[in-house]
ZAMI-314401 format. One line per 3 residues: number of its first residue (from 1); their letters; for each residue x, y, z of C-alpha. Coordinates in nm, 3 decimals, m for minus. Layout:
NUM	a	X/Y/Z ~ ...
end
This chain:
1	xxx	4.199/1.384/m2.763 ~ 4.244/1.429/m2.388 ~ 4.096/1.150/m2.170
4	xxx	3.768/1.226/m2.001 ~ 3.745/1.152/m1.629 ~ 3.430/0.954/m1.556
7	xxx	3.277/1.035/m1.218 ~ 3.150/0.708/m1.060 ~ 2.860/0.889/m0.898
10	xxx	2.739/1.012/m1.234 ~ 2.736/0.673/m1.401 ~ 2.409/0.510/m1.497
13	xxx	2.302/0.177/m1.636 ~ 2.230/0.258/m2.001 ~ 2.434/0.107/m2.283
16	xxx	2.544/0.445/m2.410 ~ 2.645/0.627/m2.091 ~ 2.707/0.394/m1.797
19	xxx	3.042/0.280/m1.660 ~ 3.187/0.105/m1.358 ~ 3.523/0.043/m1.203
22	xxx	3.738/m0.267/m1.205 ~ 3.922/m0.443/m1.047 ~ 4.213/m0.321/m0.823
25	xxx	4.231/0.021/m0.664 ~ 4.578/0.094/m0.805 ~ 4.472/0.021/m1.164
28	xxx	4.337/0.261/m1.419 ~ 4.194/0.124/m1.741 ~ 4.172/0.276/m2.084
31	xxx	3.864/0.174/m2.283 ~ 3.887/0.271/m2.646 ~ 3.605/0.388/m2.869
34	xxx	3.621/0.536/m3.212 ~ 3.565/0.884/m3.072 ~ 3.747/0.921/m2.737
37	xxx	3.938/0.749/m2.461 ~ 3.763/0.705/m2.127 ~ 3.963/0.684/m1.806
40	xxx	3.776/0.467/m1.559 ~ 3.838/0.541/m1.191 ~ 3.793/0.247/m0.949
43	xxx	3.498/0.280/m0.708 ~ 3.566/0.395/m0.351 ~ 3.579/0.105/m0.103
46	xxx	3.275/0.049/0.121 ~ 3.265/m0.138/0.448 ~ 3.042/m0.442/0.499
49	xxx	2.844/m0.251/0.761 ~ 2.783/0.033/0.516 ~ 2.666/m0.209/0.246
52	xxx	2.433/m0.386/0.490 ~ 2.292/m0.054/0.611 ~ 2.214/0.057/0.255
55	xxx	2.055/m0.277/0.170 ~ 1.831/m0.277/0.480 ~ 1.734/0.084/0.419
58	xxx	1.639/0.012/0.059 ~ 1.445/m0.302/0.154 ~ 1.255/m0.185/0.461
61	xxx	1.275/0.195/0.455 ~ 1.268/0.283/0.085 ~ 1.022/0.564/0.161
64	xxx	1.268/0.711/0.416 ~ 1.006/0.785/0.686 ~ 1.265/0.955/0.909
67	xxx	1.373/1.222/0.663 ~ 1.125/1.471/0.812 ~ 1.301/1.452/1.152
70	xxx	1.640/1.563/1.020 ~ 1.749/1.904/1.145 ~ 1.442/1.953/1.365
73	xxx	1.435/2.062/1.729 ~ 1.348/1.800/1.996 ~ 1.004/1.955/2.047
76	xxx	0.935/1.954/1.674 ~ 1.048/1.591/1.651 ~ 0.794/1.492/1.917
79	xxx	0.520/1.671/1.726 ~ 0.621/1.511/1.395 ~ 0.641/1.171/1.564
82	xxx	0.290/1.205/1.703 ~ 0.161/1.313/1.362 ~ 0.334/1.018/1.197
85	xxx	0.167/0.761/1.422 ~ m0.164/0.949/1.449 ~ m0.242/1.105/1.107
88	xxx	m0.553/1.271/1.253 ~ m0.315/1.521/1.414 ~ m0.201/1.629/1.068
91	xxx	m0.538/1.737/0.929 ~ m0.736/1.813/1.244 ~ m0.558/2.144/1.336
94	xxx	m0.643/2.286/0.992 ~ m0.994/2.143/0.980 ~ m1.260/2.392/0.868
97	xxx	m1.637/2.413/0.878 ~ m1.638/2.392/0.499 ~ m1.465/2.055/0.519
100	xxx	m1.711/1.943/0.787 ~ m2.011/2.020/0.564 ~ m1.867/1.798/0.293
103	xxx	m1.771/1.523/0.538 ~ m2.110/1.514/0.708 ~ m2.287/1.470/0.374
106	xxx	m2.044/1.192/0.278 ~ m2.070/1.029/0.622 ~ m2.449/1.020/0.620
109	xxx	m2.447/0.886/0.265 ~ m2.211/0.596/0.338 ~ m2.402/0.525/0.662
112	xxx	m2.716/0.468/0.455 ~ m2.518/0.205/0.265 ~ m2.324/0.066/0.561
115	xxx	m2.629/m0.019/0.774 ~ m2.798/m0.263/0.533 ~ m2.463/m0.396/0.411
118	xxx	m2.343/m0.455/0.767 ~ m2.652/m0.663/0.847 ~ m2.624/m0.851/0.517
121	xxx	m2.252/m0.930/0.539 ~ m2.285/m1.055/0.898 ~ m2.540/m1.311/0.777
124	xxx	m2.300/m1.399/0.495 ~ m2.039/m1.478/0.761 ~ m2.297/m1.689/0.952
127	xxx	m2.293/m1.437/1.237 ~ m2.583/m1.259/1.411 ~ m2.693/m0.955/1.203
130	xxx	m2.626/m0.718/1.492 ~ m2.254/m0.802/1.474 ~ m2.244/m0.641/1.129
133	xxx	m2.367/m0.313/1.277 ~ m2.125/m0.339/1.568 ~ m1.848/m0.376/1.308
136	xxx	m1.958/m0.052/1.141 ~ m1.931/0.144/1.467 ~ m1.594/0.088/1.643
139	xxx	m1.349/0.014/1.354 ~ m1.429/0.337/1.162 ~ m1.346/0.539/1.475
142	xxx	m1.008/0.366/1.512 ~ m0.930/0.412/1.144 ~ m1.015/0.784/1.152
145	xxx	m0.737/0.829/1.410 ~ m0.472/0.600/1.257 ~ m0.552/0.584/0.883
148	xxx	m0.383/0.795/0.616 ~ m0.655/0.776/0.347 ~ m0.914/1.052/0.311
151	xxx	m1.155/0.840/0.109 ~ m1.146/0.492/0.261 ~ m1.480/0.395/0.420
154	xxx	m1.432/0.116/0.672 ~ m1.662/m0.173/0.756 ~ m1.739/m0.539/0.681
157	xxx	m1.681/m0.656/0.323 ~ m1.835/m0.943/0.132 ~ m1.521/m1.145/0.044
160	xxx	m1.371/m1.144/0.393 ~ m1.713/m1.228/0.538 ~ m1.750/m1.521/0.301
163	xxx	m1.401/m1.655/0.377 ~ m1.444/m1.618/0.752 ~ m1.781/m1.792/0.754
166	xxx	m1.683/m2.074/0.518 ~ m1.351/m2.156/0.688 ~ m1.498/m2.164/1.038
169	xxx	m1.805/m2.358/0.925 ~ m1.584/m2.644/0.807 ~ m1.513/m2.730/1.172
172	xxx	m1.792/m2.569/1.376 ~ m2.164/m2.545/1.297 ~ m2.304/m2.193/1.347
175	xxx	m2.650/m2.343/1.400 ~ m2.555/m2.610/1.656 ~ m2.278/m2.421/1.835
178	xxx	m2.353/m2.050/1.782 ~ m2.159/m1.928/2.088 ~ m1.843/m2.120/1.996
181	xxx	m1.873/m2.003/1.635 ~ m1.899/m1.641/1.753 ~ m1.597/m1.686/1.980
184	xxx	m1.391/m1.828/1.693 ~ m1.497/m1.540/1.467 ~ m1.378/m1.282/1.720
187	xxx	m1.054/m1.476/1.780 ~ m0.988/m1.504/1.406 ~ m1.041/m1.129/1.378
190	xxx	m0.790/m1.075/1.661 ~ m0.523/m1.282/1.485 ~ m0.600/m1.113/1.152
193	xxx	m0.547/m0.773/1.314 ~ m0.232/m0.889/1.490 ~ m0.091/m1.017/1.161
196	xxx	m0.184/m0.698/0.975 ~ m0.038/m0.466/1.238 ~ 0.280/m0.675/1.255
199	xxx	0.331/m0.636/0.880 ~ 0.309/m0.259/0.918 ~ 0.532/m0.237/1.225
202	xxx	0.798/m0.466/1.074 ~ 0.754/m0.300/0.733 ~ 0.691/m0.634/0.561
205	xxx	0.408/m0.518/0.339 ~ 0.573/m0.664/0.031 ~ 0.427/m1.000/0.142
208	xxx	0.081/m0.899/0.022 ~ 0.226/m0.818/m0.320 ~ 0.230/m1.193/m0.390
211	xxx	m0.142/m1.153/m0.454 ~ m0.105/m1.031/m0.812 ~ m0.371/m0.840/m0.998
214	xxx	m0.451/m1.146/m1.209 ~ m0.492/m1.355/m0.894 ~ m0.722/m1.100/m0.731
217	xxx	m0.938/m1.053/m1.041 ~ m0.996/m1.428/m1.077 ~ m1.043/m1.476/m0.704
220	xxx	m1.288/m1.186/m0.670 ~ m1.492/m1.304/m0.968 ~ m1.512/m1.659/m0.836
223	xxx	m1.601/m1.537/m0.488 ~ m1.870/m1.311/m0.634 ~ m2.026/m1.610/m0.811
226	xxx	m2.019/m1.817/m0.491 ~ m2.160/m1.533/m0.282 ~ m2.440/m1.477/m0.532
229	xxx	m2.526/m1.846/m0.548 ~ m2.534/m1.863/m0.169 ~ m2.804/m1.594/m0.174
232	xxx	m3.036/m1.827/m0.365 ~ m3.133/m1.963/m0.025 ~ m3.281/m1.625/0.067
235	xxx	m3.401/m1.531/m0.282 ~ m3.595/m1.856/m0.325 ~ m3.701/m1.908/0.036
238	xxx	m3.523/m2.244/0.076 ~ m3.492/m2.367/0.435 ~ m3.273/m2.679/0.404
241	xxx	m2.975/m2.543/0.212 ~ m2.631/m2.701/0.164 ~ m2.342/m2.592/0.383
244	xxx	m2.090/m2.651/0.103 ~ m1.954/m2.362/m0.103 ~ m1.888/m2.526/m0.442
247	xxx	m2.105/m2.428/m0.736 ~ m2.212/m2.788/m0.806 ~ m2.319/m2.851/m0.446
250	xxx	m2.511/m2.521/m0.433 ~ m2.698/m2.575/m0.758 ~ m2.776/m2.935/m0.662
253	xxx	m2.923/m2.814/m0.335 ~ m3.132/m2.551/m0.516 ~ m3.295/m2.798/m0.754
256	xxx	m3.331/m3.077/m0.499 ~ m3.551/m2.855/m0.281 ~ m3.787/m2.706/m0.538
259	xxx	m4.074/m2.794/m0.308 ~ m3.946/m2.532/m0.062 ~ m3.947/m2.247/m0.314
262	xxx	m4.176/m1.962/m0.207 ~ m4.338/m1.760/m0.484 ~ m4.394/m1.467/m0.245
265	xxx	m4.024/m1.461/m0.161 ~ m3.924/m1.500/m0.526 ~ m4.152/m1.213/m0.633
268	xxx	m4.023/m0.979/m0.363 ~ m3.661/m1.073/m0.428 ~ m3.696/m1.025/m0.804
271	xxx	m3.855/m0.681/m0.765 ~ m3.594/m0.547/m0.525 ~ m3.307/m0.705/m0.716
274	xxx	m3.420/m0.528/m1.035 ~ m3.460/m0.204/m0.840 ~ m3.108/m0.225/m0.691
277	xxx	m2.949/m0.317/m1.025 ~ m3.124/m0.026/m1.198 ~ m3.004/0.212/m0.926
280	xxx	m2.649/0.082/m0.968 ~ m2.672/0.122/m1.346 ~ m2.792/0.481/m1.314
283	xxx	m2.503/0.573/m1.084 ~ m2.249/0.407/m1.311 ~ m2.379/0.597/m1.614
286	xxx	m2.381/0.928/m1.429 ~ m2.136/0.948/m1.134 ~ m2.306/1.268/m1.013
289	xxx	m2.605/1.051/m0.924 ~ m2.396/0.840/m0.685 ~ m2.660/0.893/m0.418
292	xxx	m2.906/0.681/m0.617 ~ m2.713/0.355/m0.570 ~ m2.592/0.463/m0.223
295	xxx	m2.943/0.515/m0.091 ~ m3.111/0.229/m0.277 ~ m3.017/m0.046/m0.024
298	xxx	m3.151/0.148/0.274 ~ m3.464/0.244/0.081 ~ m3.512/m0.123/m0.011
301	xxx	m3.485/m0.223/0.355 ~ m3.740/0.041/0.457 ~ m3.992/m0.044/0.182
304	xxx	m3.961/m0.421/0.225 ~ m3.991/m0.394/0.604 ~ m4.307/m0.185/0.569
307	xxx	m4.448/m0.432/0.316 ~ m4.385/m0.728/0.545 ~ m4.532/m0.547/0.845
310	xxx	m4.845/m0.430/0.661 ~ m4.921/m0.755/0.475 ~ m4.796/m0.991/0.748
313	xxx	m4.577/m1.157/0.488 ~ m4.389/m1.353/0.757 ~ m4.701/m1.565/0.787
316	xxx	m4.687/m1.651/0.416 ~ m4.339/m1.798/0.382 ~ m4.127/m1.480/0.384
319	xxx	m3.850/m1.518/0.644 ~ m3.750/m1.211/0.846 ~ m3.450/m1.110/1.057
322	xxx	m3.639/m1.109/1.384 ~ m3.564/m0.920/1.700 ~ m3.225/m0.746/1.719
325	xxx	m3.056/m0.642/2.040 ~ m3.061/m0.271/2.117 ~ m2.753/m0.093/2.252
328	xxx	m2.387/m0.036/2.179 ~ m2.115/m0.296/2.134 ~ m2.071/m0.520/2.438
331	xxx	m1.709/m0.608/2.528 ~ m1.589/m0.939/2.389 ~ m1.230/m0.976/2.505
334	xxx	m1.351/m1.249/2.741 ~ m1.481/m1.440/2.437 ~ m1.142/m1.470/2.264
337	xxx	m1.074/m1.843/2.239 ~ m0.702/m1.928/2.240 ~ m0.709/m2.278/2.386
340	xxx	m0.857/m2.611/2.295 ~ m0.836/m2.779/1.958 ~ m0.938/m2.475/1.754
343	xxx	m0.618/m2.266/1.777 ~ m0.494/m2.387/1.439 ~ m0.830/m2.309/1.281
346	xxx	m0.844/m1.949/1.405 ~ m0.479/m1.890/1.315 ~ m0.537/m2.014/0.960
349	xxx	m0.862/m1.820/0.925 ~ m0.705/m1.504/1.065 ~ m0.408/m1.530/0.830
352	xxx	m0.617/m1.580/0.515 ~ m0.882/m1.319/0.597 ~ m0.613/m1.080/0.716
355	xxx	m0.419/m1.098/0.389 ~ m0.728/m1.071/0.168 ~ m0.885/m0.782/0.362
358	xxx	m0.552/m0.599/0.388 ~ m0.492/m0.631/0.015 ~ m0.840/m0.501/m0.063
361	xxx	m0.814/m0.212/0.182 ~ m0.475/m0.088/0.063 ~ m0.571/m0.129/m0.305
364	xxx	m0.889/0.075/m0.254 ~ m0.706/0.343/m0.057 ~ m0.434/0.381/m0.319
367	xxx	m0.688/0.391/m0.601 ~ m0.873/0.692/m0.464 ~ m0.553/0.860/m0.341
370	xxx	m0.428/0.854/m0.701 ~ m0.750/1.022/m0.817 ~ m0.699/1.308/m0.569
373	xxx	m0.320/1.321/m0.608 ~ m0.210/1.247/m0.252 ~ m0.003/0.971/m0.095
376	xxx	m0.124/0.678/0.113 ~ 0.141/0.527/0.340 ~ 0.112/0.149/0.301
379	xxx	0.274/0.070/0.635 ~ 0.048/0.316/0.819 ~ m0.252/0.157/0.651
382	xxx	m0.144/m0.189/0.763 ~ m0.106/m0.069/1.120 ~ m0.437/0.120/1.111
385	xxx	m0.633/m0.175/0.968 ~ m0.456/m0.414/1.205 ~ m0.518/m0.214/1.521
388	xxx	m0.881/m0.149/1.431 ~ m0.936/m0.525/1.392 ~ m0.761/m0.597/1.722
391	xxx	m0.983/m0.337/1.891 ~ m1.283/m0.472/1.701 ~ m1.226/m0.827/1.821
394	xxx	m1.254/m0.698/2.179 ~ m1.576/m0.504/2.108 ~ m1.794/m0.766/1.936
397	xxx	m1.675/m0.687/1.580 ~ m1.551/m0.923/1.313 ~ m1.303/m0.864/1.029
400	xxx	m1.329/m0.520/0.865 ~ m1.136/m0.326/0.604 ~ m1.185/m0.055/0.343
403	xxx	m1.476/m0.147/0.117 ~ m1.467/m0.044/m0.248 ~ m1.839/0.028/m0.284
406	xxx	m1.858/0.246/0.028 ~ m1.527/0.417/m0.051 ~ m1.651/0.499/m0.402
409	xxx	m1.965/0.651/m0.254 ~ m1.754/0.837/0.003 ~ m1.531/0.974/m0.273
412	xxx	m1.818/1.076/m0.499 ~ m2.002/1.235/m0.207 ~ m1.713/1.478/m0.166
415	xxx	m1.541/1.351/0.150 ~ m1.247/1.573/0.246 ~ m1.101/1.385/0.543
418	xxx	m1.145/1.073/0.754 ~ m1.410/1.268/0.949 ~ m1.666/1.105/0.718
421	xxx	m1.589/0.773/0.893 ~ m1.662/0.936/1.228 ~ m1.993/1.072/1.099
424	xxx	m2.084/0.727/0.967 ~ m1.990/0.571/1.300 ~ m2.204/0.818/1.495
427	xxx	m2.497/0.747/1.262 ~ m2.460/0.373/1.323 ~ m2.438/0.444/1.698
430	xxx	m2.772/0.628/1.686 ~ m2.919/0.334/1.494 ~ m2.793/0.087/1.755
433	xxx	m2.933/0.292/2.040 ~ m3.275/0.389/1.905 ~ m3.367/0.231/1.571
436	xxx	m3.304/m0.142/1.611 ~ m3.673/m0.238/1.665 ~ m3.749/m0.103/1.317
439	xxx	m3.540/m0.380/1.156 ~ m3.734/m0.665/1.317 ~ m3.954/m0.726/1.010
442	xxx	m3.680/m0.679/0.751 ~ m3.702/m0.978/0.511 ~ m3.391/m1.188/0.450
445	xxx	m3.466/m1.188/0.078 ~ m3.388/m0.816/0.056 ~ m3.058/m0.866/0.237
448	xxx	m2.976/m1.134/m0.020 ~ m3.060/m0.895/m0.304 ~ m2.835/m0.628/m0.149
451	xxx	m2.545/m0.873/m0.131 ~ m2.589/m0.986/m0.492 ~ m2.596/m0.625/m0.612
454	xxx	m2.284/m0.541/m0.411 ~ m2.071/m0.835/m0.526 ~ m2.171/m0.834/m0.892
457	xxx	m1.936/m0.541/m0.943 ~ m1.644/m0.766/m0.846 ~ m1.672/m0.950/m1.177
460	xxx	m1.441/m0.746/m1.400 ~ m1.467/m0.888/m1.752 ~ m1.281/m0.601/m1.930
463	xxx	m0.984/m0.642/m1.695 ~ m0.982/m1.017/m1.756 ~ m0.984/m0.963/m2.134
466	xxx	m0.696/m0.715/m2.100 ~ m0.495/m0.972/m1.904 ~ m0.559/m1.222/m2.186
469	xxx	m0.429/m0.975/m2.443 ~ m0.119/m0.879/m2.243 ~ 0.002/m1.197/m2.070
472	xxx	m0.136/m1.545/m2.134 ~ 0.033/m1.689/m1.824 ~ m0.134/m1.428/m1.603
475	xxx	m0.462/m1.523/m1.769 ~ m0.403/m1.886/m1.668 ~ m0.345/m1.771/m1.310
478	xxx	m0.667/m1.568/m1.323 ~ m0.870/m1.862/m1.458 ~ m0.721/m2.106/m1.205
481	xxx	m0.816/m1.873/m0.920 ~ m1.168/m1.842/m1.058 ~ m1.220/m2.215/m1.118
484	xxx	m1.057/m2.310/m0.788 ~ m1.293/m2.085/m0.594 ~ m1.615/m2.196/m0.761
487	xxx	m1.537/m2.569/m0.785 ~ m1.324/m2.640/m0.477 ~ m1.336/m2.375/m0.206
490	xxx	m1.262/m2.008/m0.155 ~ m0.937/m2.057/0.036 ~ m0.814/m2.344/m0.184
493	xxx	m0.879/m2.142/m0.499 ~ m0.677/m1.855/m0.357 ~ m0.395/m2.091/m0.256
496	xxx	m0.384/m2.248/m0.604 ~ m0.360/m1.907/m0.772 ~ m0.086/m1.787/m0.535
499	xxx	0.102/m2.113/m0.591 ~ 0.092/m2.069/m0.969 ~ 0.203/m1.705/m0.935
502	xxx	0.499/m1.812/m0.720 ~ 0.584/m2.078/m0.979 ~ 0.590/m1.806/m1.243
505	xxx	0.828/m1.598/m1.033 ~ 1.054/m1.900/m0.978 ~ 1.060/m1.967/m1.351
508	xxx	1.162/m1.607/m1.418 ~ 1.440/m1.634/m1.161 ~ 1.572/m1.974/m1.266
511	xxx	1.521/m1.926/m1.640 ~ 1.622/m1.565/m1.714 ~ 1.596/m1.424/m2.064
514	xxx	1.904/m1.402/m2.284 ~ 1.910/m1.250/m2.629 ~ 2.151/m1.197/m2.919
517	xxx	2.220/m0.833/m3.003 ~ 2.292/m0.692/m3.344 ~ 2.389/m0.352/m3.476
520	xxx	2.133/m0.120/m3.635 ~ 2.316/0.007/m3.947 ~ 2.419/0.370/m3.937
523	xxx	2.416/0.386/m3.556 ~ 2.608/0.255/m3.257 ~ 2.285/0.105/m3.118
526	xxx	2.263/m0.269/m3.053 ~ 1.927/m0.441/m3.017 ~ 1.767/m0.785/m3.014
529	xxx	1.813/m0.953/m3.351 ~ 1.475/m1.125/m3.323 ~ 1.285/m0.803/m3.252
532	xxx	1.457/m0.564/m3.492 ~ 1.465/m0.677/m3.853 ~ 1.722/m0.409/m3.942
535	xxx	1.969/m0.526/m3.679 ~ 2.271/m0.714/m3.818 ~ 2.500/m0.957/m3.639
538	xxx	2.869/m0.864/m3.615 ~ 3.109/m1.107/m3.786 ~ 3.345/m1.271/m3.541
541	xxx	3.163/m1.132/m3.237 ~ 2.868/m1.286/m3.052 ~ 2.689/m1.024/m2.841
544	xxx	2.457/m1.157/m2.570 ~ 2.245/m0.965/m2.323 ~ 2.135/m1.115/m1.989
547	xxx	1.817/m0.959/m1.852 ~ 1.804/m1.074/m1.489 ~ 2.017/m1.096/m1.175
550	xxx	2.270/m1.380/m1.189 ~ 2.262/m1.612/m0.890 ~ 2.301/m1.972/m0.777
553	xxx	1.949/m2.056/m0.900 ~ 2.016/m1.969/m1.264 ~ 2.394/m1.985/m1.312
556	xxx	2.384/m2.347/m1.439 ~ 2.105/m2.265/m1.682 ~ 2.289/m1.954/m1.808
559	xxx	2.605/m2.157/m1.859 ~ 2.416/m2.407/m2.073 ~ 2.219/m2.140/m2.258
562	xxx	2.525/m1.932/m2.345 ~ 2.698/m2.247/m2.469 ~ 2.401/m2.319/m2.695
565	xxx	2.410/m1.962/m2.829 ~ 2.777/m2.010/m2.919 ~ 2.703/m2.339/m3.094
568	xxx	2.414/m2.187/m3.286 ~ 2.631/m1.894/m3.391 ~ 2.906/m2.126/m3.513
571	xxx	2.683/m2.337/m3.735 ~ 2.470/m2.055/m3.879 ~ 2.499/m1.987/m4.250
574	xxx	2.664/m2.323/m4.298 ~ 2.978/m2.233/m4.104 ~ 3.137/m2.540/m3.951
577	xxx	3.292/m2.609/m3.616 ~ 3.593/m2.388/m3.686 ~ 3.404/m2.065/m3.740
580	xxx	3.532/m1.708/m3.745 ~ 3.390/m1.644/m3.396 ~ 3.660/m1.483/m3.184
583	xxx	3.483/m1.289/m2.907 ~ 3.185/m1.333/m2.676 ~ 3.047/m1.002/m2.548
586	xxx	2.815/m1.020/m2.246 ~ 2.606/m0.707/m2.195 ~ 2.541/m0.694/m1.818
589	xxx	2.348/m0.365/m1.813 ~ 2.030/m0.540/m1.702 ~ 2.203/m0.756/m1.439
592	xxx	2.119/m0.574/m1.118 ~ 2.291/m0.817/m0.880 ~ 2.519/m1.118/m0.867
595	xxx	2.618/m1.372/m0.600 ~ 2.903/m1.618/m0.564 ~ 2.725/m1.857/m0.799
598	xxx	2.711/m1.582/m1.062 ~ 3.080/m1.498/m1.015 ~ 3.155/m1.867/m1.054
601	xxx	2.964/m1.862/m1.383 ~ 3.187/m1.584/m1.517 ~ 3.499/m1.775/m1.410
604	xxx	3.382/m2.100/m1.567 ~ 3.277/m1.924/m1.886 ~ 3.617/m1.758/m1.909
607	xxx	3.797/m2.094/m1.880 ~ 3.560/m2.265/m2.123 ~ 3.606/m1.996/m2.386
610	xxx	3.985/m1.996/m2.352 ~ 3.985/m2.365/m2.446 ~ 3.796/m2.269/m2.765
613	xxx	4.032/m1.976/m2.837 ~ 3.755/m1.729/m2.764 ~ 3.778/m1.411/m2.559
616	xxx	3.518/m1.315/m2.299 ~ 3.431/m0.945/m2.280 ~ 3.197/m0.782/m2.024
619	xxx	3.004/m0.465/m2.093 ~ 2.873/m0.228/m1.827 ~ 2.858/m0.442/m1.512
622	xxx	2.660/m0.223/m1.274 ~ 2.724/m0.124/m0.910 ~ 2.694/m0.438/m0.701
625	xxx	2.803/m0.663/m0.987 ~ 3.116/m0.454/m1.039 ~ 3.209/m0.466/m0.673
628	xxx	3.180/m0.843/m0.642 ~ 3.368/m0.909/m0.965 ~ 3.638/m0.674/m0.840
631	xxx	3.675/m0.864/m0.512 ~ 3.680/m1.201/m0.689 ~ 3.936/m1.079/m0.939
634	xxx	4.177/m0.982/m0.660 ~ 4.201/m1.347/m0.562 ~ 4.196/m1.524/m0.902
637	xxx	4.279/m1.250/m1.155 ~ 4.047/m1.412/m1.409 ~ 3.957/m1.095/m1.601
640	xxx	4.205/m0.885/m1.795 ~ 4.217/m0.508/m1.808 ~ 4.102/m0.490/m2.168
643	xxx	3.800/m0.720/m2.121 ~ 3.575/m0.448/m1.974 ~ 3.393/m0.179/m2.169
646	xxx	3.141/0.094/m2.105 ~ 2.912/0.021/m2.397 ~ 2.859/m0.247/m2.658
649	xxx	2.957/0.003/m2.927 ~ 3.295/0.067/m2.765 ~ 3.354/m0.305/m2.719
652	xxx	3.279/m0.382/m3.085 ~ 3.497/m0.094/m3.207 ~ 3.791/m0.204/m2.994
655	xxx	3.756/m0.575/m3.074 ~ 3.716/m0.515/m3.446 ~ 4.041/m0.317/m3.455
658	xxx	4.217/m0.608/m3.287 ~ 4.075/m0.854/m3.539 ~ 4.182/m0.629/m3.827
661	xxx	3.881/m0.726/m4.030 ~ 3.610/m0.505/m4.181 ~ 3.274/m0.509/m4.005
664	xxx	2.991/m0.426/m4.239 ~ 2.756/m0.334/m3.958 ~ 3.000/m0.113/m3.772
667	x	2.931/0.259/m3.763
end
């Protein structure tokens, strides 16, 4: 049969069809199978600069954001550039009145939810309630210009509010030093925005991927428990409440101050909590009734405020918000606090809140983008969220991001574009200008009930059970995050979970999986002997597959593990030290990269096997691996021409013919 020329550009990584070139450019190798002879052409040489360019492009520009500029006129490039940095320019020229009707309904709906939530979350962060409304006015306007999601509804969120308030309260008392606390909150928001925008500009968004799904589920559940327990102060009418966040400290404080419990507050809180939970249940059962849960918080605020005003409940132990300032956001750039002994505190708080809020915002945006089948640019989202927080810190706003509850309402209400954020912002502006006196008699107990109802959805038991079924180690990470949050602190619980996740990654890197392959009778397919009962080992040949990149961190382990596989193969079935083993076949199909430590492993293994009269054979070393082995072989010539094969099947066929022995499992 005539040899078939294998095009290097058409080669892939599968056992049956991939091939690579080796090792000198003037060599051509013949690899024999039972069916045909393959002529392997060496790969074309690439310069170091070309390799570095491709690596940087794949790492930082995998989405190829500049492809749209190719072949365009200078004027068109300017237009595309403006649209890239300001996504509003993409949808605004084609905006229709039909879209506006949908967006105005969605905007008014999320505004009805954003107003009570903004006031509630500001209190959760130990900030004046008016700051929560300020934070629902400016950031949505910035996001509408810079954001790429059609469904994301921007504003304060419970988790970021809790983290901000708890971290700052460890050093500064919001009651004794309210002005300093407010300054630190704005400064932390500035650093959070600066960090978020920097990630987008430098295209380093992969950093937030270290917060795995298991980590977030455990963290969110623990934070939801802590947030809910913190609301017992408002729901029970307790005045002297603990400043600690742990579940034990909170419950101790609750039962140590039973004399402060107010039955009027408890009755009102219970009624509105039941009402809000029923509204949430109705909307979950029938998504078309989304407006029920969306409007329930605002309706609760209105009804409770009227009840307090009519019955003078503030004179009977029911605490109220009190007078709120009327007017738009005052500038706050002069309140940013960069000096003194609090710089480390605001940097740490900004970093933690920035990562958590960015992760939540991007996750929410991608979730709803998938439902509507459009793309959300992660780097644009980082820049949009970052710049809106930087602008917010200068306009009396604290940390904001895309909230799941409001975004779900926005999506279900039929939002078509980011115009719904503008409508919500205008609605909040009208509230700030004209309606603030109406909130004076709003009871704190209702705000507590609104927070409890909002965060209870963060406890995802089905997802936790699924993690348990799929990956027990991920379940441990989830539980550690949960327990760390509720028993230690919010930030320490998050740090513990991230630390365990990183440990898992390190274990996967330093202890890669290796497995013994066997032949499935009647085919040329080779699979894991421990997973496929029909697979049979090949006499005289040990076939191992390495399923990870080979590098300095795992080369020593792989050397030891491969040696143990050889020893186990030699003593199986009662065979002694001098077994019939003649060849070690390493399937490198799953080895995506190799470094000098990995090349050293191959060299050492070759020498070690030669001392035992064994031959080392490599199967399908892919792109980068092939190149580096080729360069190393030029210097040391440690691999022979006939020690490289395209597939395991070809290797076994060729080696068995050399051994001149029948192989029962061979096709």
